[in-house]
C-alpha positions as CSV (number, residue, x, y, z in Angstrom):
1,M,176.5,198.4,74.6
2,I,178.7,195.3,74.4
3,R,182.0,195.9,72.6
4,R,184.4,193.3,71.2
5,T,186.8,191.3,73.3
6,S,190.1,189.6,72.3
7,L,190.0,185.8,72.9
8,Q,192.7,183.2,72.9
9,A,192.4,180.4,70.4
10,L,192.2,176.8,71.6
11,G,194.4,174.2,69.9
12,G,194.6,170.4,70.2
13,L,190.9,169.5,69.9
14,V,189.8,167.6,66.9
15,A,188.0,169.3,64.1
16,I,184.2,169.1,63.8
17,V,181.7,168.9,61.0
18,L,178.2,170.0,61.7
19,A,175.0,169.2,59.8
20,G,173.5,171.8,57.4
21,P,170.1,173.3,57.8
22,A,166.9,171.3,57.2
23,A,165.9,173.7,54.5
24,A,168.5,175.7,52.5
25,E,167.4,179.3,52.6
26,L,168.8,182.7,51.6
27,F,167.8,185.4,54.0
28,A,169.1,188.7,55.5
29,I,168.6,190.1,59.0
30,G,168.8,193.9,58.5
31,N,168.8,196.9,60.7
32,A,170.3,195.0,63.6
33,E,172.6,195.8,66.5
34,V,175.0,193.0,65.7
35,H,177.1,191.8,68.6
36,T,179.6,189.8,66.5
37,V,181.7,188.7,69.5
38,G,184.5,188.8,66.9
39,S,187.0,191.3,65.6
40,A,184.3,193.6,64.2
41,G,182.8,194.2,67.6
42,V,179.3,195.7,67.7
43,L,177.8,196.9,64.4
44,E,174.9,199.3,64.6
45,G,172.3,199.1,61.8
46,A,174.1,196.1,60.3
47,T,172.9,193.3,58.1
48,V,173.7,189.6,58.5
49,L,173.3,187.6,55.2
50,V,172.7,183.8,55.7
51,R,173.0,181.3,52.9
52,N,172.6,177.5,53.2
53,G,172.8,177.7,57.0
54,H,176.0,179.7,57.1
55,I,176.8,183.3,57.6
56,E,177.9,184.7,54.2
57,A,178.4,188.4,55.1
58,V,178.2,190.8,58.0
59,G,178.4,194.5,57.9
60,I,176.8,197.9,57.4
61,D,176.7,197.9,53.6
62,V,176.0,194.2,52.8
63,A,174.4,193.8,49.4
64,V,171.3,191.7,49.8
65,P,170.8,189.5,46.7
66,D,167.5,189.4,44.8
67,G,165.2,186.7,46.1
68,A,166.6,186.8,49.6
69,R,164.0,186.9,52.4
70,R,164.5,190.2,54.4
71,I,164.0,190.3,58.1
72,D,163.9,193.7,59.8
73,A,165.4,193.5,63.2
74,G,164.1,197.0,64.1
75,G,167.5,198.0,65.7
76,R,167.3,195.2,68.2
77,P,170.4,193.2,69.4
78,L,171.4,190.1,67.4
79,T,173.9,187.8,69.1
80,P,175.4,184.3,68.5
81,G,173.5,181.4,70.0
82,L,174.3,180.7,73.6
83,I,176.4,177.6,74.3
84,V,176.2,175.6,77.5
85,A,179.6,174.2,78.4
86,R,178.2,171.5,80.7
87,S,174.7,170.3,81.3
88,Q,172.5,167.2,81.4
89,L,170.1,168.3,78.7
90,G,168.6,165.3,76.9
91,L,169.5,163.0,79.9
92,K,167.2,164.4,82.6
93,E,163.6,165.4,82.7
94,I,162.4,165.5,86.3
95,D,164.9,165.3,89.2
96,G,162.5,163.7,91.5
97,V,161.4,161.0,89.1
98,E,164.2,158.4,88.9
99,E,163.1,156.8,85.7
100,T,163.5,160.1,83.8
101,N,167.1,160.6,85.0
102,D,169.9,158.9,83.1
103,V,172.9,161.1,84.1
104,A,174.9,158.5,86.1
105,S,175.8,154.9,86.6
106,T,175.5,153.4,90.1
107,Q,176.8,150.0,89.1
108,K,180.6,150.2,88.7
109,R,183.7,151.6,90.1
110,Y,184.7,152.8,86.6
111,S,182.3,153.9,83.9
112,A,184.7,155.3,81.3
113,A,182.9,153.4,78.5
114,L,179.5,155.0,79.4
115,D,178.4,157.1,76.4
116,V,175.6,159.5,77.0
117,V,174.6,159.2,73.3
118,D,172.9,155.8,74.2
119,A,170.4,157.6,76.4
120,L,169.9,161.1,74.8
121,N,166.3,162.1,74.1
122,P,165.8,164.6,71.2
123,R,162.2,165.0,72.3
124,S,163.1,166.2,75.8
125,V,160.8,169.0,76.9
126,L,163.8,170.8,78.3
127,L,165.2,171.4,74.8
128,P,162.6,173.8,73.5
129,V,162.3,175.5,77.0
130,N,165.9,176.5,76.8
131,R,166.0,176.9,73.0
132,I,163.4,179.7,72.9
133,A,165.6,181.5,75.5
134,G,168.6,181.6,73.1
135,V,170.5,178.4,73.9
136,T,171.5,176.6,70.7
137,R,174.3,174.1,71.6
138,A,175.3,172.3,74.8
139,L,177.8,169.8,76.1
140,T,175.6,167.2,77.9
141,A,177.5,165.2,80.4
142,P,177.3,162.1,82.7
143,D,177.8,162.6,86.4
144,S,179.3,160.8,89.3
145,T,176.8,159.9,91.9
146,K,176.8,158.3,95.4
147,G,177.6,154.6,95.1
148,G,178.6,155.1,91.4
149,S,181.7,155.7,89.4
150,L,184.6,158.1,90.0
151,I,185.0,158.2,86.2
152,A,181.5,159.1,85.0
153,G,181.9,158.5,81.3
154,Q,181.8,160.4,78.0
155,G,179.7,163.4,77.2
156,A,178.4,164.6,73.8
157,I,177.8,168.0,72.2
158,I,174.3,168.4,71.0
159,S,172.2,170.9,69.0
160,L,169.1,172.1,70.8
161,A,167.2,171.8,67.5
162,G,166.5,168.3,68.6
163,T,164.1,166.6,66.3
164,L,164.1,169.7,64.1
165,A,167.8,169.3,63.2
166,A,168.6,168.6,59.6
167,D,168.3,164.9,58.7
168,G,167.9,164.2,62.5
169,Q,171.6,165.1,63.1
170,W,171.2,166.7,66.4
171,I,174.3,165.1,68.0
172,V,177.1,167.5,67.0
173,R,180.0,165.4,68.4
174,P,179.7,162.1,70.3
175,Q,182.4,161.2,72.8
176,A,183.3,164.9,73.1
177,A,184.9,164.7,76.6
178,M,185.5,162.4,79.5
179,F,184.1,163.3,82.9
180,A,185.5,162.5,86.4
181,A,185.3,163.8,90.0
182,L,187.8,165.0,92.5
183,G,187.2,167.1,95.6
184,E,184.5,166.3,98.1
185,Q,182.6,164.3,95.5
186,G,185.6,162.2,94.6
187,R,186.4,161.8,98.2
188,E,183.0,160.3,98.9
189,L,183.2,158.0,96.0
190,A,186.7,156.7,96.6
191,G,187.0,156.9,100.3
192,G,189.2,160.0,100.6
193,R,191.0,162.5,98.4
194,P,194.3,160.5,98.2
195,A,192.2,157.4,97.3
196,A,190.4,159.3,94.5
197,L,193.8,160.4,92.9
198,A,195.2,156.9,93.3
199,A,192.1,155.4,91.7
200,L,192.4,157.7,88.7
201,R,196.1,156.9,88.3
202,E,195.4,153.2,88.6
203,A,192.8,153.4,85.8
204,F,195.1,155.5,83.6
205,E,198.0,153.0,84.2
206,E,195.8,150.0,83.4
207,A,194.6,151.7,80.2
208,R,198.1,152.6,79.2
209,S,199.2,149.0,79.6
210,G,196.3,147.8,77.4
211,G,194.1,146.4,80.2
212,A,196.6,144.4,82.3
213,R,197.5,145.3,85.9
214,L,201.2,144.7,85.8
215,A,203.8,146.4,88.0
216,D,207.3,145.2,88.9
217,G,206.3,141.6,87.9
218,L,203.2,141.5,89.9
219,S,199.8,141.0,88.3
220,G,196.2,141.2,89.4
221,D,192.7,141.2,88.1
222,A,191.9,143.9,85.6
223,Q,189.7,146.7,87.0
224,L,188.6,148.0,83.6
225,S,186.5,146.4,80.9
226,P,187.9,146.4,77.4
227,L,185.5,149.2,76.5
228,D,186.7,151.2,79.5
229,V,190.3,150.7,78.3
230,A,189.5,151.8,74.8
231,A,187.8,155.0,76.0
232,L,190.6,155.9,78.4
233,R,193.2,155.3,75.7
234,R,191.5,157.9,73.6
235,L,191.8,160.3,76.6
236,L,195.5,159.5,77.1
237,Q,196.1,160.0,73.4
238,R,194.6,163.5,73.7
239,E,191.7,162.7,71.4
240,M,189.3,164.2,74.0
241,P,189.7,166.4,77.1
242,L,189.1,165.3,80.7
243,V,186.5,167.5,82.5
244,L,187.5,167.1,86.1
245,G,185.2,168.3,88.9
246,A,187.3,170.3,91.4
247,E,186.5,173.3,93.6
248,R,189.2,173.7,96.3
249,A,192.4,175.3,95.2
250,S,194.5,172.3,96.4
251,D,192.3,169.9,94.4
252,I,192.8,172.0,91.3
253,V,196.6,171.9,91.8
254,A,196.4,168.1,92.2
255,A,194.4,167.9,89.0
256,L,197.0,170.0,87.2
257,K,199.7,167.6,88.4
258,L,197.6,164.6,87.2
259,A,197.2,166.2,83.8
260,D,201.0,166.9,83.6
261,D,201.9,163.3,84.5
262,Y,199.6,161.8,81.9
263,G,199.7,164.6,79.2
264,L,196.0,165.2,79.5
265,Q,193.9,168.0,78.0
266,L,192.3,169.2,81.2
267,I,189.2,171.3,81.8
268,I,188.3,172.2,85.4
269,C,184.6,172.2,86.2
270,G,183.4,174.0,89.3
271,G,186.5,176.0,90.2
272,A,185.1,177.9,93.2
273,E,188.6,178.6,94.3
274,A,190.2,178.7,90.9
275,H,191.1,182.4,91.3
276,L,193.6,181.4,94.0
277,V,195.6,179.4,91.5
278,A,194.9,181.5,88.4
279,S,198.5,181.9,87.4
280,E,199.0,178.1,87.4
281,L,195.9,177.6,85.3
282,A,196.9,180.4,82.8
283,S,200.5,179.1,82.4
284,R,199.1,175.6,81.4
285,G,196.3,176.9,79.3
286,V,193.7,175.0,81.4
287,P,190.2,176.5,81.1
288,V,187.6,176.6,83.9
289,L,183.8,176.1,83.7
290,L,182.3,178.0,86.6
291,D,179.2,179.7,88.0
292,P,179.7,183.5,88.6
293,S,176.6,183.7,90.8
294,R,178.2,181.7,93.6
295,N,179.5,184.2,96.2
296,L,179.0,182.4,99.5
297,P,180.7,179.2,100.6
298,A,178.3,176.2,100.6
299,H,180.9,173.6,101.5
300,F,184.3,173.5,103.1
301,E,185.9,173.2,99.6
302,T,184.4,176.5,98.6
303,L,185.4,178.6,101.6
304,H,187.3,181.1,99.4
305,V,184.6,181.6,96.7
306,R,184.3,185.3,95.8
307,R,182.0,187.4,93.8
308,D,184.6,188.9,91.5
309,A,186.4,185.6,90.8
310,V,185.8,185.7,87.0
311,A,187.4,189.2,86.9
312,V,190.5,187.8,88.7
313,L,190.7,184.9,86.2
314,A,190.3,187.1,83.2
315,K,193.1,189.4,84.4
316,A,195.3,186.4,84.8
317,G,194.6,185.2,81.3
318,V,192.6,182.1,82.3
319,R,190.0,181.0,79.7
320,F,186.6,180.3,81.2
321,A,182.9,179.7,80.3
322,F,179.8,180.1,82.5
323,I,177.7,177.2,83.7
324,D,174.7,177.0,86.1
325,A,176.2,174.9,88.8
326,S,172.9,174.7,90.8
327,E,170.8,171.6,91.3
328,F,168.6,172.6,88.4
329,G,171.3,173.8,86.0
330,S,170.0,171.8,83.1
331,H,166.4,172.9,83.5
332,N,167.6,176.5,83.7
333,A,170.4,176.5,81.2
334,R,168.7,179.5,79.8
335,N,170.0,181.4,82.9
336,L,173.4,181.7,81.2
337,R,172.8,185.3,80.2
338,Q,171.7,186.2,83.7
339,L,175.0,184.7,85.0
340,A,176.8,186.8,82.4
341,G,175.0,189.9,83.7
342,I,176.1,189.1,87.2
343,A,179.7,188.8,86.1
344,A,179.4,192.1,84.3
345,A,178.0,193.7,87.4
346,H,181.1,192.6,89.4
347,G,184.1,193.7,87.5
348,M,183.9,192.0,84.1
349,S,183.3,193.9,80.9
350,R,180.0,193.3,79.2
351,D,181.6,192.2,76.0
352,A,183.7,189.6,77.8
353,A,180.6,188.4,79.7
354,L,178.7,187.8,76.5
355,A,181.8,186.0,75.1
356,A,181.8,183.7,78.2
357,I,178.4,182.2,77.0
358,T,179.2,182.2,73.3
359,L,182.7,182.3,71.9
360,Q,184.6,181.2,75.1
361,P,182.7,177.9,75.5
362,A,183.0,177.4,71.7
363,E,186.8,177.7,72.0
364,I,187.0,175.4,75.1
365,L,184.9,172.7,73.4
366,G,186.8,173.0,70.1
367,L,183.9,174.6,68.2
368,S,185.2,178.1,67.6
369,T,186.0,177.6,63.9
370,V,182.3,177.1,63.2
371,L,180.4,178.6,66.1
372,G,180.5,181.2,68.9
373,S,180.5,184.5,66.9
374,I,178.8,186.2,64.0
375,E,181.4,186.1,61.3
376,P,181.5,185.0,57.6
377,G,181.8,181.3,57.2
378,K,180.4,180.3,60.5
379,I,177.2,178.4,61.1
380,A,174.2,180.7,61.5
381,D,173.3,180.1,65.2
382,L,171.7,183.4,65.9
383,V,169.4,185.0,68.5
384,L,167.4,188.2,68.1
385,W,166.5,189.9,71.4
386,D,163.9,192.5,72.3
387,G,166.4,194.3,74.6
388,D,169.8,194.0,76.2
389,P,170.6,190.3,76.2
390,L,172.2,190.5,79.6
391,E,169.1,192.0,81.2
392,V,166.7,189.6,82.9
393,T,163.7,191.6,81.6
394,S,164.8,191.0,78.0
395,A,163.7,188.0,76.0
396,A,164.6,186.3,72.7
397,T,162.1,187.0,69.9
398,A,163.7,184.8,67.3
399,V,166.2,181.9,67.3
400,W,168.0,180.3,64.3
401,I,170.0,177.1,64.5
402,D,172.0,176.1,61.4
403,G,170.2,179.0,59.7
404,Q,166.8,177.4,60.4
405,A,164.2,179.5,62.3
406,M,163.1,177.6,65.4
407,P,159.5,177.7,66.6
408,M,159.2,179.9,69.6
409,V,157.0,177.4,71.4
410,S,157.7,175.2,74.4
411,R,155.7,173.2,76.9
412,Q,155.8,176.3,79.2
413,T,154.4,178.6,76.5
414,L,151.7,176.2,75.6
415,L,150.6,175.9,79.3
416,R,150.8,179.7,79.6
417,D,148.5,180.2,76.6
418,R,146.1,177.5,77.7
419,Y,145.6,178.8,81.2
420,L,145.6,182.5,80.3
421,K,142.2,181.8,78.7
422,R,139.0,181.3,80.8
423,P,135.6,180.2,79.7
424,A,133.2,183.0,78.8
425,K,129.6,182.9,80.2
426,D,128.3,181.6,76.9
427,G,130.9,178.8,77.0
428,A,133.3,180.3,74.5
429,A,136.9,180.9,75.5
430,A,137.7,184.4,76.6
431,P,141.1,185.9,77.4
432,A,142.0,186.2,81.0
433,T,142.5,189.6,82.5
434,A,145.9,190.6,83.8
435,R,146.4,190.3,87.6
């Protein structure tokens, strides 16, 4: 059983307004094991009342109004919708097919003005694949790629309702964060670690000066377009956070100094060695997006990766959220709950592990006033499971986004259903036998 955890609030991010449900409905999910991920903890045999896409009441003795549709959970677990703190959902379909991949620019040194909203596809087949597994919101991000830009551009927070979202409003917040690279990736792009830091500082200084390269009376050609300058000035004015890719402890320390020098809201992405500088991260309130399944070094910058790193970060008071850092992290964003289970198996409490894929990413992304827990007033992003949500053998049986029930169908389920059938001898379709 997952019990409640105490989480730190995040300040400084702008408020957010989300769209309402496509169809205003009053319904109650009763007889549920409600994992609120809030102050109420886990409520056995509880009821969640939803009105107009928002949670109206949660508790054991909730009065269900006449006319409300009643859903019997049968004692099964009900959790908040899962939130992916970094992905390329809506930007990528097939890794090996270049024309379906819009995650990065390969044309410019700086791509601060790049906005993923211009390429997002609400009909991506990856949305329903992950949605029926409990993922309801995601930060979709540009990436830095070989021959491309050190500053990748601006990401957006999306609803996995896609085309089912109310009034088509599936983009929750455009220009939600700026993305850039340090570490081995930044080194490759800039020609060395010092060059990567120098290039970022050069860009920030140019943006700060309004687009002119002026220093001690010397001038030169501007490196940034006017749109790049405008985007970076929003970053420097703390209107959006900087999500900086860094794995090695020394790179994380360099990122902290960069953030201190320019007053940036910083989020570390990767953080394989973040546990080595946990106290520095905690003292500055800098959160980390990391993959708890990584327990062996894959590169020189991850030599000190360890299985219980998230437990070390939690003990130090560092805020974090789980991401799938593998090559196929967007296709398998649904593996979030498996990552949480891995963390719970290596020193982290189960309630904190669930929070790391619900409330923690909501806090880090500035969504926690409206999402991330099952509490009155919040948006009804809910998932009903047929068993323990942190067990790989369990599955989601129902998903609601903005209080709207999502069809539990994806391209994968359609293919499964199609090929589980085989022609009968008389030509009629017959069910396939289990093998």
